[in-house]
C-alpha positions in Angstrom: 55.0 21.3 102.2 53.6 17.9 103.6 52.1 17.2 107.1 53.1 14.4 109.4 51.4 12.8 112.5 52.7 10.5 115.2 50.2 8.9 117.4 50.2 6.1 120.1 46.8 4.7 119.7 46.9 2.5 123.1 46.4 -1.2 122.5 43.3 -2.3 124.2 45.3 -5.3 125.3 47.4 -3.1 127.5 44.3 -1.4 129.2 44.0 -1.9 132.9 41.0 0.2 134.3 43.1 0.7 137.7 45.7 2.8 135.8 42.9 5.2 134.4 41.0 6.3 137.7 40.1 9.6 136.3 38.6 8.3 133.1 34.9 7.5 132.1 35.1 3.5 132.0 33.2 3.6 128.5 36.0 5.4 126.9 38.3 2.3 127.8 36.1 0.0 126.0 37.1 -1.4 122.6 33.6 -1.1 121.2 33.5 2.7 121.6 37.6 3.4 121.4 38.0 1.8 118.0 35.3 3.7 115.9 36.6 6.9 117.8 40.2 6.2 116.9 38.9 5.7 113.2 37.2 9.2 113.2 40.1 10.8 115.2 42.8 9.5 112.7 40.6 10.8 109.9 40.6 14.2 111.3 44.5 14.7 111.6 44.6 16.1 108.1 48.1 14.5 107.9 49.6 13.3 104.5 51.7 10.8 106.4 50.7 9.0 109.7 52.9 6.9 112.0 50.8 4.9 114.5 52.1 2.8 117.6 50.5 0.3 119.6 48.2 -1.0 116.7 46.6 -4.1 117.3 45.5 -6.1 114.0 42.0 -5.5 114.2 42.5 -1.9 114.8 44.7 -1.8 111.7 42.4 -3.5 109.7 39.5 -0.9 110.8 41.6 2.1 110.2 42.9 0.7 107.0 39.3 0.5 105.8 38.4 3.7 106.9 41.6 5.9 105.6 41.6 3.9 102.3 38.4 5.9 101.7 40.0 9.1 102.3 42.8 8.4 99.8 45.4 6.5 102.0 47.2 3.5 101.5 49.0 1.8 104.4 51.4 -1.0 105.8 51.7 -2.8 109.1 54.8 -4.0 111.3 53.9 -6.4 114.1 55.9 -6.7 117.0 57.5 -10.1 117.7 57.0 -12.6 120.4 53.2 -12.9 120.1 52.8 -9.3 121.3 49.4 -8.2 120.3 50.4 -4.9 118.7 52.7 -3.1 116.3 53.3 0.0 114.3 51.3 1.1 111.1 52.3 3.8 108.5 49.5 5.6 106.3 50.3 7.9 103.5 48.2 9.6 101.0 48.4 8.2 97.7 48.1 11.6 96.1 51.3 13.0 97.8 53.6 10.1 98.3 54.7 7.1 96.3 56.1 4.1 98.5 59.4 2.9 97.2 60.4 0.6 100.0 59.3 -0.6 103.5 61.0 -2.7 105.9 60.9 -3.8 109.5 63.7 -3.4 111.9 63.4 -6.1 114.9 65.6 -4.5 117.5 68.6 -6.9 118.4 68.1 -6.7 122.0 65.3 -9.5 121.9 62.7 -7.0 123.2 60.3 -7.8 120.4 60.1 -4.0 119.6 60.3 -3.0 116.1 60.9 0.1 113.8 58.8 0.5 110.4 60.8 2.0 107.9 59.1 3.5 104.9 61.0 5.0 102.1 58.8 7.4 100.1 59.0 9.6 96.8 57.8 13.1 97.2 57.8 15.1 94.3 61.0 13.5 93.2 62.6 13.8 96.6 63.2 10.7 98.9 61.7 11.1 102.2 61.9 8.6 104.9 59.6 7.8 107.7 61.1 5.6 110.7 58.1 4.9 112.9 58.7 3.2 116.2 57.8 2.4 119.9 61.0 2.1 121.9 60.8 0.1 124.9 60.8 1.6 128.2 63.9 1.3 130.3 63.8 1.4 134.1 66.3 3.6 135.7 69.7 2.1 135.4 68.8 0.2 132.1 69.4 1.4 128.6 67.1 -0.5 126.3 65.5 2.5 124.9 69.0 4.3 124.1 70.2 1.0 122.6 67.3 0.9 120.4 67.6 4.4 119.2 71.3 3.9 118.5 70.6 1.0 116.5 68.0 2.7 114.4 70.1 5.8 113.8 72.8 3.4 112.6 70.4 1.5 110.2 69.3 4.9 108.7 73.0 6.0 108.2 73.6 3.0 106.0 74.4 4.1 102.2 71.1 2.4 101.0 69.2 4.8 103.3 71.2 7.7 103.9 70.3 9.7 100.8 66.8 10.2 102.0 65.6 13.0 104.5 64.5 10.8 107.5 61.7 11.6 110.0 61.8 9.4 113.1 58.6 9.4 114.9 56.9 7.5 117.7 56.6 6.9 121.4 60.2 7.1 122.6 59.2 6.7 126.3 61.8 9.1 127.0 61.6 12.8 128.2 63.4 15.7 126.1 66.4 15.8 128.6 66.9 12.1 128.3 70.0 10.2 126.6 67.6 9.1 123.9 66.8 12.6 122.7 70.4 13.5 123.0 71.5 10.6 120.9 69.1 11.8 118.3 70.2 15.3 118.3 74.0 14.3 118.1 73.2 12.4 115.0 71.5 15.4 113.5 67.8 14.9 114.3 65.9 17.7 115.8 62.5 17.3 117.5 59.7 19.2 115.6 58.3 20.6 118.8 61.6 21.6 120.5 61.7 24.6 122.8 60.2 26.0 125.6 56.4 25.5 126.2 56.5 22.6 123.7 53.6 20.9 125.6 53.0 17.3 127.0 52.1 14.4 125.0 50.7 11.8 127.6 50.0 11.6 131.4 50.7 7.9 132.4 50.4 7.3 136.3 48.9 10.9 136.7 52.2 12.5 135.5 52.0 14.8 132.4 55.1 14.4 130.4 56.4 14.5 126.9 57.4 11.1 125.3 56.2 11.3 121.8 58.1 12.8 119.0 58.7 13.8 115.4 62.6 14.3 114.7 64.0 15.1 111.6 67.3 15.8 109.8 68.9 18.8 108.4 67.3 18.3 105.2 63.8 19.2 106.4 62.4 22.2 108.2 59.5 21.8 110.4 56.6 23.8 111.8 55.0 22.2 115.0 51.3 22.4 115.3 50.5 23.3 119.0 49.5 20.4 121.1 46.3 20.4 123.1 46.9 21.4 126.9 47.0 18.6 129.4 48.0 18.2 133.0 48.3 15.5 135.5 44.6 15.2 135.9 43.4 15.4 132.4 41.3 12.2 131.5 43.0 10.4 128.8 41.3 8.4 126.8 38.3 11.0 126.7 35.3 11.8 124.5 37.9 14.1 122.6 40.9 11.9 122.7 40.7 8.1 122.3 44.0 7.4 123.4 46.2 8.1 126.4 48.5 9.8 124.3 48.1 12.8 122.1 48.8 13.1 118.2 52.3 14.9 117.8 51.8 16.8 114.3 54.0 19.1 112.3 54.3 20.5 108.7 57.7 19.6 106.7 59.2 21.2 103.7 62.8 20.7 102.2 65.6 23.1 103.9 
């Protein structure tokens, strides 16, 4: 069994205080949040961690802190001069990395998926860590991106692995994005009634962060902390405006 966490850590460059009226202003400042993120990620107790909205300086700080806890890592920046990207951390005692790649989505959005192929006791496990672009009503960039990612993972060179697709999908459980994943055989680890919310942007609690896996794996979801529309995020307990989604996995 191994544990996986997905967590949007909130890029400081994207913070505008007016969007967080319920929060203590101190919890929005990088000098508090970066050390708090280092502590929080260290307490997730996951063997494999996919992070999104990671700025380069935050990645350097996390890499330094988590390496002392037995993790190695890689970083995949977004394109177009954007300040953030995806970072994947894995416990060296549990996994050996076989290959890493960055998929730049073909739509020109500069969003990426970080692909990591690992060996787990002789079994090939893959983590596709991504932050899908938000699509306004009537547009389909998030759906186009997840379809592209599913297509890449179906290629012969990747298809033999048991894949977990994680990240901030900017899509609710009843969205076409999740329907496309389930049609391709990927099931959310936290599926089912009462799965809990993962963020509350604009004062609306919703589920937009996921760990989805294929039929070769079984998952056992860890409960999400309870939040509602008014829960302050970031807060002293949670240094991002998202919650970490965590599950245990074992071969089916």
